[in-house]
C-alpha positions, 0 to 999 in steps of 0.5 A: 159389148161387141156388136155383130155387123154383116159387112158387105163383101164384093162378089162377082156374078156372071150372067149369060143370056139371050140378048134383048132390049131391057135385059140389063134393066131387068137385072138391075131391078132385081138387085134394087128390089132386094137392096143389093148394091151394084158396084161394077158392070161389064156387058158384052153382046155377041151379034153373031149368036145374040148372047149377052155376057155380063160380069157384075160386081155386087156387095153382099153381106151374107151367103143367103142374100147371094143365093137369093140374088142368083135365084132371082136373076136366073128367073129373068126371061132369056137368062141362060146361066148365072 
């Protein structure tokens, strides 16, 4: 008998947002709430136009969960694009 197990795969997610205090915290809270593991994060903030660019690597077992992550992060205040 073979068991079917969804093996998490690394997935890159780019987030663009108007920078503000607590933005990264809000994003990681969403990931924690839906039990997604964040394996890497690179964040940059442009002080001229106040845009934060975040490159996140997360472990996702299936496309449905990835869709949920993208939808939930997109609802965070100040997020422009995911």
